[in-house]
PDB file of N, CA, C and O in Angstrom, chain B, residues numbered from 101:
ATOM      1  N   MET B 101     -11.537  46.528-193.498  1.00  0.00           N
ATOM      2  CA  MET B 101     -12.377  46.996-194.581  1.00  0.00           C
ATOM      3  C   MET B 101     -13.178  48.214-194.133  1.00  0.00           C
ATOM      4  O   MET B 101     -13.350  49.170-194.890  1.00  0.00           O
ATOM      5  N   LEU B 102     -13.663  48.167-192.896  1.00  0.00           N
ATOM      6  CA  LEU B 102     -14.445  49.303-192.402  1.00  0.00           C
ATOM      7  C   LEU B 102     -13.579  50.556-192.313  1.00  0.00           C
ATOM      8  O   LEU B 102     -13.995  51.634-192.737  1.00  0.00           O
ATOM      9  N   ARG B 103     -12.379  50.413-191.761  1.00  0.00           N
ATOM     10  CA  ARG B 103     -11.495  51.578-191.642  1.00  0.00           C
ATOM     11  C   ARG B 103     -11.144  52.150-193.008  1.00  0.00           C
ATOM     12  O   ARG B 103     -11.118  53.367-193.190  1.00  0.00           O
ATOM     13  N   GLU B 104     -10.881  51.288-193.948  1.00  0.00           N
ATOM     14  CA  GLU B 104     -10.516  51.753-195.280  1.00  0.00           C
ATOM     15  C   GLU B 104     -11.707  52.421-195.961  1.00  0.00           C
ATOM     16  O   GLU B 104     -11.527  53.409-196.672  1.00  0.00           O
ATOM     17  N   SER B 105     -12.909  51.907-195.761  1.00  0.00           N
ATOM     18  CA  SER B 105     -14.100  52.488-196.387  1.00  0.00           C
ATOM     19  C   SER B 105     -14.423  53.870-195.840  1.00  0.00           C
ATOM     20  O   SER B 105     -15.038  54.684-196.529  1.00  0.00           O
ATOM     21  N   GLU B 106     -14.016  54.137-194.613  1.00  0.00           N
ATOM     22  CA  GLU B 106     -14.250  55.462-194.045  1.00  0.00           C
ATOM     23  C   GLU B 106     -13.419  56.533-194.739  1.00  0.00           C
ATOM     24  O   GLU B 106     -13.650  57.725-194.531  1.00  0.00           O
ATOM     25  N   LYS B 107     -12.461  56.127-195.555  1.00  0.00           N
ATOM     26  CA  LYS B 107     -11.608  57.069-196.275  1.00  0.00           C
ATOM     27  C   LYS B 107     -12.222  57.561-197.584  1.00  0.00           C
ATOM     28  O   LYS B 107     -11.666  58.452-198.226  1.00  0.00           O
ATOM     29  N   PHE B 108     -13.366  56.990-197.990  1.00  0.00           N
ATOM     30  CA  PHE B 108     -14.017  57.481-199.210  1.00  0.00           C
ATOM     31  C   PHE B 108     -14.352  58.957-199.032  1.00  0.00           C
ATOM     32  O   PHE B 108     -14.959  59.346-198.034  1.00  0.00           O
ATOM     33  N   ALA B 109     -13.960  59.765-199.991  1.00  0.00           N
ATOM     34  CA  ALA B 109     -14.222  61.201-199.909  1.00  0.00           C
ATOM     35  C   ALA B 109     -15.709  61.504-200.088  1.00  0.00           C
ATOM     36  O   ALA B 109     -16.241  62.418-199.458  1.00  0.00           O
ATOM     37  N   ASP B 110     -16.364  60.748-200.936  1.00  0.00           N
ATOM     38  CA  ASP B 110     -17.773  60.983-201.235  1.00  0.00           C
ATOM     39  C   ASP B 110     -18.662  60.326-200.174  1.00  0.00           C
ATOM     40  O   ASP B 110     -18.516  59.139-199.882  1.00  0.00           O
ATOM     41  N   PHE B 111     -19.567  61.093-199.610  1.00  0.00           N
ATOM     42  CA  PHE B 111     -20.457  60.611-198.558  1.00  0.00           C
ATOM     43  C   PHE B 111     -21.279  59.414-199.009  1.00  0.00           C
ATOM     44  O   PHE B 111     -21.438  58.452-198.257  1.00  0.00           O
ATOM     45  N   ASN B 112     -21.800  59.463-200.223  1.00  0.00           N
ATOM     46  CA  ASN B 112     -22.654  58.383-200.714  1.00  0.00           C
ATOM     47  C   ASN B 112     -21.886  57.071-200.862  1.00  0.00           C
ATOM     48  O   ASN B 112     -22.386  56.018-200.467  1.00  0.00           O
ATOM     49  N   TYR B 113     -20.682  57.118-201.423  1.00  0.00           N
ATOM     50  CA  TYR B 113     -19.860  55.918-201.542  1.00  0.00           C
ATOM     51  C   TYR B 113     -19.514  55.376-200.156  1.00  0.00           C
ATOM     52  O   TYR B 113     -19.595  54.174-199.904  1.00  0.00           O
ATOM     53  N   ARG B 114     -19.127  56.291-199.266  1.00  0.00           N
ATOM     54  CA  ARG B 114     -18.746  55.895-197.911  1.00  0.00           C
ATOM     55  C   ARG B 114     -19.900  55.205-197.190  1.00  0.00           C
ATOM     56  O   ARG B 114     -19.719  54.139-196.602  1.00  0.00           O
ATOM     57  N   SER B 115     -21.072  55.806-197.236  1.00  0.00           N
ATOM     58  CA  SER B 115     -22.245  55.235-196.567  1.00  0.00           C
ATOM     59  C   SER B 115     -22.618  53.881-197.159  1.00  0.00           C
ATOM     60  O   SER B 115     -22.927  52.940-196.428  1.00  0.00           O
ATOM     61  N   TYR B 116     -22.587  53.788-198.483  1.00  0.00           N
ATOM     62  CA  TYR B 116     -22.938  52.545-199.158  1.00  0.00           C
ATOM     63  C   TYR B 116     -21.963  51.426-198.775  1.00  0.00           C
ATOM     64  O   TYR B 116     -22.380  50.318-198.437  1.00  0.00           O
ATOM     65  N   ALA B 117     -20.668  51.726-198.832  1.00  0.00           N
ATOM     66  CA  ALA B 117     -19.661  50.708-198.529  1.00  0.00           C
ATOM     67  C   ALA B 117     -19.792  50.227-197.090  1.00  0.00           C
ATOM     68  O   ALA B 117     -19.749  49.024-196.832  1.00  0.00           O
ATOM     69  N   LEU B 118     -19.949  51.142-196.165  1.00  0.00           N
ATOM     70  CA  LEU B 118     -20.068  50.764-194.756  1.00  0.00           C
ATOM     71  C   LEU B 118     -21.321  49.924-194.514  1.00  0.00           C
ATOM     72  O   LEU B 118     -21.280  48.931-193.787  1.00  0.00           O
ATOM     73  N   ARG B 119     -22.419  50.324-195.119  1.00  0.00           N
ATOM     74  CA  ARG B 119     -23.676  49.587-194.948  1.00  0.00           C
ATOM     75  C   ARG B 119     -23.561  48.174-195.532  1.00  0.00           C
ATOM     76  O   ARG B 119     -23.988  47.204-194.906  1.00  0.00           O
ATOM     77  N   ARG B 120     -22.986  48.064-196.724  1.00  0.00           N
ATOM     78  CA  ARG B 120     -22.842  46.754-197.366  1.00  0.00           C
ATOM     79  C   ARG B 120     -21.957  45.815-196.556  1.00  0.00           C
ATOM     80  O   ARG B 120     -22.253  44.627-196.431  1.00  0.00           O
ATOM     81  N   MET B 121     -20.871  46.350-196.007  1.00  0.00           N
ATOM     82  CA  MET B 121     -19.986  45.503-195.214  1.00  0.00           C
ATOM     83  C   MET B 121     -20.646  45.034-193.932  1.00  0.00           C
ATOM     84  O   MET B 121     -20.554  43.858-193.579  1.00  0.00           O
ATOM     85  N   LYS B 122     -21.292  45.918-193.248  1.00  0.00           N
ATOM     86  CA  LYS B 122     -21.974  45.535-192.011  1.00  0.00           C
ATOM     87  C   LYS B 122     -23.052  44.493-192.291  1.00  0.00           C
ATOM     88  O   LYS B 122     -23.193  43.526-191.542  1.00  0.00           O
ATOM     89  N   ASP B 123     -23.805  44.685-193.355  1.00  0.00           N
ATOM     90  CA  ASP B 123     -24.831  43.709-193.730  1.00  0.00           C
ATOM     91  C   ASP B 123     -24.203  42.361-194.094  1.00  0.00           C
ATOM     92  O   ASP B 123     -24.723  41.309-193.722  1.00  0.00           O
ATOM     93  N   GLY B 124     -23.093  42.399-194.816  1.00  0.00           N
ATOM     94  CA  GLY B 124     -22.412  41.171-195.203  1.00  0.00           C
ATOM     95  C   GLY B 124     -21.873  40.399-194.008  1.00  0.00           C
ATOM     96  O   GLY B 124     -21.976  39.174-193.954  1.00  0.00           O
ATOM     97  N   PHE B 125     -21.301  41.116-193.056  1.00  0.00           N
ATOM     98  CA  PHE B 125     -20.788  40.445-191.864  1.00  0.00           C
ATOM     99  C   PHE B 125     -21.927  39.835-191.055  1.00  0.00           C
ATOM    100  O   PHE B 125     -21.798  38.726-190.537  1.00  0.00           O
ATOM    101  N   ARG B 126     -23.025  40.546-190.947  1.00  0.00           N
ATOM    102  CA  ARG B 126     -24.178  40.000-190.222  1.00  0.00           C
ATOM    103  C   ARG B 126     -24.726  38.755-190.917  1.00  0.00           C
ATOM    104  O   ARG B 126     -25.043  37.761-190.263  1.00  0.00           O
ATOM    105  N   ALA B 127     -24.835  38.814-192.235  1.00  0.00           N
ATOM    106  CA  ALA B 127     -25.400  37.698-192.996  1.00  0.00           C
ATOM    107  C   ALA B 127     -24.516  36.447-192.901  1.00  0.00           C
ATOM    108  O   ALA B 127     -25.023  35.326-192.937  1.00  0.00           O
ATOM    109  N   ASN B 128     -23.214  36.637-192.782  1.00  0.00           N
ATOM    110  CA  ASN B 128     -22.293  35.500-192.762  1.00  0.00           C
ATOM    111  C   ASN B 128     -21.799  35.148-191.364  1.00  0.00           C
ATOM    112  O   ASN B 128     -20.889  34.332-191.221  1.00  0.00           O
ATOM    113  N   SER B 129     -22.375  35.740-190.349  1.00  0.00           N
ATOM    114  CA  SER B 129     -21.884  35.524-188.986  1.00  0.00           C
ATOM    115  C   SER B 129     -22.108  34.095-188.484  1.00  0.00           C
ATOM    116  O   SER B 129     -21.437  33.664-187.546  1.00  0.00           O
ATOM    117  N   LYS B 130     -23.017  33.374-189.077  1.00  0.00           N
ATOM    118  CA  LYS B 130     -23.344  32.033-188.600  1.00  0.00           C
ATOM    119  C   LYS B 130     -22.718  30.920-189.449  1.00  0.00           C
ATOM    120  O   LYS B 130     -23.051  29.746-189.285  1.00  0.00           O
ATOM    121  N   LEU B 131     -21.811  31.293-190.354  1.00  0.00           N
ATOM    122  CA  LEU B 131     -21.150  30.276-191.174  1.00  0.00           C
ATOM    123  C   LEU B 131     -20.276  29.380-190.305  1.00  0.00           C
ATOM    124  O   LEU B 131     -19.598  29.856-189.395  1.00  0.00           O
ATOM    125  N   THR B 132     -20.298  28.082-190.591  1.00  0.00           N
ATOM    126  CA  THR B 132     -19.489  27.133-189.823  1.00  0.00           C
ATOM    127  C   THR B 132     -18.570  26.301-190.702  1.00  0.00           C
ATOM    128  O   THR B 132     -17.586  25.751-190.207  1.00  0.00           O
ATOM    129  N   GLU B 133     -18.862  26.194-191.984  1.00  0.00           N
ATOM    130  CA  GLU B 133     -18.024  25.405-192.895  1.00  0.00           C
ATOM    131  C   GLU B 133     -16.722  26.147-193.159  1.00  0.00           C
ATOM    132  O   GLU B 133     -16.729  27.280-193.641  1.00  0.00           O
ATOM    133  N   GLU B 134     -15.613  25.506-192.844  1.00  0.00           N
ATOM    134  CA  GLU B 134     -14.318  26.153-192.964  1.00  0.00           C
ATOM    135  C   GLU B 134     -14.003  26.565-194.400  1.00  0.00           C
ATOM    136  O   GLU B 134     -13.447  27.640-194.626  1.00  0.00           O
ATOM    137  N   ALA B 135     -14.349  25.729-195.366  1.00  0.00           N
ATOM    138  CA  ALA B 135     -14.081  26.048-196.772  1.00  0.00           C
ATOM    139  C   ALA B 135     -14.863  27.280-197.206  1.00  0.00           C
ATOM    140  O   ALA B 135     -14.340  28.126-197.933  1.00  0.00           O
ATOM    141  N   LEU B 136     -16.095  27.384-196.770  1.00  0.00           N
ATOM    142  CA  LEU B 136     -16.919  28.542-197.125  1.00  0.00           C
ATOM    143  C   LEU B 136     -16.402  29.801-196.440  1.00  0.00           C
ATOM    144  O   LEU B 136     -16.393  30.877-197.038  1.00  0.00           O
ATOM    145  N   ILE B 137     -15.976  29.670-195.200  1.00  0.00           N
ATOM    146  CA  ILE B 137     -15.407  30.811-194.475  1.00  0.00           C
ATOM    147  C   ILE B 137     -14.139  31.297-195.172  1.00  0.00           C
ATOM    148  O   ILE B 137     -13.942  32.501-195.341  1.00  0.00           O
ATOM    149  N   ASP B 138     -13.278  30.360-195.575  1.00  0.00           N
ATOM    150  CA  ASP B 138     -12.043  30.721-196.279  1.00  0.00           C
ATOM    151  C   ASP B 138     -12.346  31.419-197.598  1.00  0.00           C
ATOM    152  O   ASP B 138     -11.653  32.367-197.970  1.00  0.00           O
ATOM    153  N   ALA B 139     -13.368  30.963-198.305  1.00  0.00           N
ATOM    154  CA  ALA B 139     -13.760  31.599-199.567  1.00  0.00           C
ATOM    155  C   ALA B 139     -14.250  33.027-199.315  1.00  0.00           C
ATOM    156  O   ALA B 139     -13.937  33.937-200.082  1.00  0.00           O
ATOM    157  N   LYS B 140     -15.008  33.219-198.255  1.00  0.00           N
ATOM    158  CA  LYS B 140     -15.501  34.566-197.916  1.00  0.00           C
ATOM    159  C   LYS B 140     -14.352  35.485-197.534  1.00  0.00           C
ATOM    160  O   LYS B 140     -14.351  36.660-197.900  1.00  0.00           O
ATOM    161  N   ILE B 141     -13.365  34.958-196.795  1.00  0.00           N
ATOM    162  CA  ILE B 141     -12.204  35.758-196.416  1.00  0.00           C
ATOM    163  C   ILE B 141     -11.411  36.157-197.652  1.00  0.00           C
ATOM    164  O   ILE B 141     -10.966  37.301-197.753  1.00  0.00           O
ATOM    165  N   GLN B 142     -11.228  35.246-198.583  1.00  0.00           N
ATOM    166  CA  GLN B 142     -10.516  35.557-199.822  1.00  0.00           C
ATOM    167  C   GLN B 142     -11.265  36.627-200.617  1.00  0.00           C
ATOM    168  O   GLN B 142     -10.654  37.542-201.168  1.00  0.00           O
ATOM    169  N   HIS B 143     -12.575  36.504-200.671  1.00  0.00           N
ATOM    170  CA  HIS B 143     -13.392  37.502-201.366  1.00  0.00           C
ATOM    171  C   HIS B 143     -13.261  38.866-200.687  1.00  0.00           C
ATOM    172  O   HIS B 143     -13.203  39.894-201.361  1.00  0.00           O
ATOM    173  N   ALA B 144     -13.215  38.873-199.367  1.00  0.00           N
ATOM    174  CA  ALA B 144     -13.061  40.120-198.618  1.00  0.00           C
ATOM    175  C   ALA B 144     -11.701  40.758-198.895  1.00  0.00           C
ATOM    176  O   ALA B 144     -11.600  41.979-199.007  1.00  0.00           O
ATOM    177  N   LYS B 145     -10.662  39.943-199.004  1.00  0.00           N
ATOM    178  CA  LYS B 145      -9.326  40.475-199.307  1.00  0.00           C
ATOM    179  C   LYS B 145      -9.295  41.118-200.687  1.00  0.00           C
ATOM    180  O   LYS B 145      -8.680  42.168-200.876  1.00  0.00           O
ATOM    181  N   GLU B 146      -9.953  40.492-201.642  1.00  0.00           N
ATOM    182  CA  GLU B 146     -10.029  41.066-202.990  1.00  0.00           C
ATOM    183  C   GLU B 146     -10.776  42.393-202.964  1.00  0.00           C
ATOM    184  O   GLU B 146     -10.370  43.359-203.610  1.00  0.00           O
ATOM    185  N   ASN B 147     -11.873  42.430-202.208  1.00  0.00           N
ATOM    186  CA  ASN B 147     -12.644  43.672-202.101  1.00  0.00           C
ATOM    187  C   ASN B 147     -11.873  44.756-201.373  1.00  0.00           C
ATOM    188  O   ASN B 147     -12.011  45.935-201.696  1.00  0.00           O
ATOM    189  N   LEU B 148     -11.059  44.374-200.391  1.00  0.00           N
ATOM    190  CA  LEU B 148     -10.251  45.349-199.675  1.00  0.00           C
ATOM    191  C   LEU B 148      -9.271  46.034-200.619  1.00  0.00           C
ATOM    192  O   LEU B 148      -9.077  47.247-200.541  1.00  0.00           O
ATOM    193  N   SER B 149      -8.657  45.265-201.504  1.00  0.00           N
ATOM    194  CA  SER B 149      -7.726  45.882-202.456  1.00  0.00           C
ATOM    195  C   SER B 149      -8.459  46.839-203.398  1.00  0.00           C
ATOM    196  O   SER B 149      -7.905  47.869-203.784  1.00  0.00           O
ATOM    197  N   ILE B 150      -9.680  46.512-203.766  1.00  0.00           N
ATOM    198  CA  ILE B 150     -10.482  47.403-204.610  1.00  0.00           C
ATOM    199  C   ILE B 150     -10.818  48.684-203.847  1.00  0.00           C
ATOM    200  O   ILE B 150     -10.724  49.783-204.394  1.00  0.00           O
ATOM    201  N   ILE B 151     -11.209  48.533-202.585  1.00  0.00           N
ATOM    202  CA  ILE B 151     -11.554  49.698-201.766  1.00  0.00           C
ATOM    203  C   ILE B 151     -10.342  50.603-201.605  1.00  0.00           C
ATOM    204  O   ILE B 151     -10.461  51.822-201.724  1.00  0.00           O
ATOM    205  N   LYS B 152      -9.174  50.020-201.336  1.00  0.00           N
ATOM    206  CA  LYS B 152      -7.953  50.822-201.181  1.00  0.00           C
ATOM    207  C   LYS B 152      -7.651  51.604-202.452  1.00  0.00           C
ATOM    208  O   LYS B 152      -7.303  52.784-202.398  1.00  0.00           O
ATOM    209  N   ARG B 153      -7.785  50.941-203.589  1.00  0.00           N
ATOM    210  CA  ARG B 153      -7.510  51.606-204.870  1.00  0.00           C
ATOM    211  C   ARG B 153      -8.500  52.741-205.110  1.00  0.00           C
ATOM    212  O   ARG B 153      -8.110  53.833-205.523  1.00  0.00           O
ATOM    213  N   GLN B 154      -9.778  52.484-204.850  1.00  0.00           N
ATOM    214  CA  GLN B 154     -10.803  53.500-205.112  1.00  0.00           C
ATOM    215  C   GLN B 154     -10.690  54.690-204.159  1.00  0.00           C
ATOM    216  O   GLN B 154     -10.922  55.828-204.568  1.00  0.00           O
ATOM    217  N   THR B 155     -10.338  54.444-202.900  1.00  0.00           N
ATOM    218  CA  THR B 155     -10.183  55.578-201.978  1.00  0.00           C
ATOM    219  C   THR B 155      -8.984  56.426-202.369  1.00  0.00           C
ATOM    220  O   THR B 155      -9.023  57.651-202.254  1.00  0.00           O
ATOM    221  N   ALA B 156      -7.916  55.781-202.830  1.00  0.00           N
ATOM    222  CA  ALA B 156      -6.747  56.539-203.281  1.00  0.00           C
ATOM    223  C   ALA B 156      -7.088  57.396-204.492  1.00  0.00           C
ATOM    224  O   ALA B 156      -6.695  58.560-204.561  1.00  0.00           O
ATOM    225  N   ILE B 157      -7.806  56.834-205.433  1.00  0.00           N
ATOM    226  CA  ILE B 157      -8.216  57.595-206.614  1.00  0.00           C
ATOM    227  C   ILE B 157      -9.157  58.735-206.213  1.00  0.00           C
ATOM    228  O   ILE B 157      -9.030  59.855-206.707  1.00  0.00           O
ATOM    229  N   GLY B 158     -10.088  58.441-205.325  1.00  0.00           N
ATOM    230  CA  GLY B 158     -11.031  59.462-204.873  1.00  0.00           C
ATOM    231  C   GLY B 158     -10.354  60.619-204.178  1.00  0.00           C
ATOM    232  O   GLY B 158     -10.796  61.761-204.310  1.00  0.00           O
ATOM    233  N   GLN B 159      -9.279  60.349-203.434  1.00  0.00           N
ATOM    234  CA  GLN B 159      -8.568  61.417-202.747  1.00  0.00           C
ATOM    235  C   GLN B 159      -7.775  62.283-203.716  1.00  0.00           C
ATOM    236  O   GLN B 159      -7.503  63.450-203.433  1.00  0.00           O
ATOM    237  N   LEU B 160      -7.404  61.715-204.856  1.00  0.00           N
ATOM    238  CA  LEU B 160      -6.705  62.512-205.869  1.00  0.00           C
ATOM    239  C   LEU B 160      -7.619  63.574-206.473  1.00  0.00           C
ATOM    240  O   LEU B 160      -7.160  64.655-206.844  1.00  0.00           O
ATOM    241  N   PHE B 161      -8.898  63.270-206.572  1.00  0.00           N
ATOM    242  CA  PHE B 161      -9.843  64.167-207.213  1.00  0.00           C
ATOM    243  C   PHE B 161     -10.829  64.769-206.232  1.00  0.00           C
ATOM    244  O   PHE B 161     -11.910  65.201-206.633  1.00  0.00           O
ATOM    245  N   ASN B 162     -10.480  64.807-204.959  1.00  0.00           N
ATOM    246  CA  ASN B 162     -11.360  65.338-203.923  1.00  0.00           C
ATOM    247  C   ASN B 162     -11.548  66.841-204.133  1.00  0.00           C
ATOM    248  O   ASN B 162     -10.572  67.587-204.208  1.00  0.00           O
ATOM    249  N   LEU B 163     -12.784  67.274-204.224  1.00  0.00           N
ATOM    250  CA  LEU B 163     -13.091  68.686-204.436  1.00  0.00           C
ATOM    251  C   LEU B 163     -13.399  69.412-203.133  1.00  0.00           C
ATOM    252  O   LEU B 163     -13.721  70.600-203.147  1.00  0.00           O
ATOM    253  N   ASN B 164     -13.301  68.708-202.008  1.00  0.00           N
ATOM    254  CA  ASN B 164     -13.577  69.270-200.683  1.00  0.00           C
ATOM    255  C   ASN B 164     -14.958  69.891-200.574  1.00  0.00           C
ATOM    256  O   ASN B 164     -15.147  70.879-199.864  1.00  0.00           O
ATOM    257  N   THR B 165     -15.917  69.316-201.273  1.00  0.00           N
ATOM    258  CA  THR B 165     -17.295  69.777-201.143  1.00  0.00           C
ATOM    259  C   THR B 165     -18.034  68.808-200.240  1.00  0.00           C
ATOM    260  O   THR B 165     -18.017  67.596-200.456  1.00  0.00           O
ATOM    261  N   LYS B 166     -18.667  69.348-199.248  1.00  0.00           N
ATOM    262  CA  LYS B 166     -19.391  68.519-198.283  1.00  0.00           C
ATOM    263  C   LYS B 166     -20.889  68.636-198.539  1.00  0.00           C
ATOM    264  O   LYS B 166     -21.386  69.690-198.936  1.00  0.00           O
ATOM    265  N   LEU B 167     -21.591  67.543-198.306  1.00  0.00           N
ATOM    266  CA  LEU B 167     -23.040  67.563-198.365  1.00  0.00           C
ATOM    267  C   LEU B 167     -23.584  68.183-197.094  1.00  0.00           C
ATOM    268  O   LEU B 167     -22.866  68.291-196.099  1.00  0.00           O
ATOM    269  N   THR B 168     -24.822  68.584-197.114  1.00  0.00           N
ATOM    270  CA  THR B 168     -25.445  69.191-195.940  1.00  0.00           C
ATOM    271  C   THR B 168     -25.401  68.259-194.741  1.00  0.00           C
ATOM    272  O   THR B 168     -25.209  68.716-193.614  1.00  0.00           O
ATOM    273  N   VAL B 169     -25.573  66.976-194.958  1.00  0.00           N
ATOM    274  CA  VAL B 169     -25.582  66.019-193.848  1.00  0.00           C
ATOM    275  C   VAL B 169     -24.196  65.832-193.224  1.00  0.00           C
ATOM    276  O   VAL B 169     -24.086  65.298-192.120  1.00  0.00           O
ATOM    277  N   GLU B 170     -23.133  66.268-193.920  1.00  0.00           N
ATOM    278  CA  GLU B 170     -21.784  66.110-193.415  1.00  0.00           C
ATOM    279  C   GLU B 170     -21.274  67.321-192.649  1.00  0.00           C
ATOM    280  O   GLU B 170     -20.281  67.223-191.927  1.00  0.00           O
ATOM    281  N   ILE B 171     -21.937  68.453-192.796  1.00  0.00           N
ATOM    282  CA  ILE B 171     -21.494  69.676-192.145  1.00  0.00           C
ATOM    283  C   ILE B 171     -21.954  69.671-190.693  1.00  0.00           C
ATOM    284  O   ILE B 171     -23.151  69.568-190.424  1.00  0.00           O
ATOM    285  N   PRO B 172     -21.008  69.781-189.746  1.00  0.00           N
ATOM    286  CA  PRO B 172     -21.413  69.765-188.337  1.00  0.00           C
ATOM    287  C   PRO B 172     -22.238  70.984-187.970  1.00  0.00           C
ATOM    288  O   PRO B 172     -21.966  72.097-188.419  1.00  0.00           O
ATOM    289  N   LYS B 173     -23.249  70.754-187.147  1.00  0.00           N
ATOM    290  CA  LYS B 173     -24.101  71.851-186.686  1.00  0.00           C
ATOM    291  C   LYS B 173     -23.478  72.454-185.440  1.00  0.00           C
ATOM    292  O   LYS B 173     -22.966  71.737-184.580  1.00  0.00           O
ATOM    293  N   HIS B 174     -23.523  73.764-185.348  1.00  0.00           N
ATOM    294  CA  HIS B 174     -22.960  74.449-184.177  1.00  0.00           C
ATOM    295  C   HIS B 174     -24.052  74.941-183.289  1.00  0.00           C
ATOM    296  O   HIS B 174     -23.780  75.544-182.251  1.00  0.00           O
TER     297      HIS B 174
END
């Protein structure tokens, strides 16, 4: 999910997705019930398919405009 989210063309979407996933993994790191873990994995798989679809759509309409925070400083 993290690798796929890095493909978002838009900086704001990319940052939001990465932050949400990291927070979600931290929040669920202490789960021990197998049924609950399986439900979370299934939910993650559904979200992964959404992320893949959205990154593909975003790349179709990429305008190659970078925000100031994305431009490397020399």
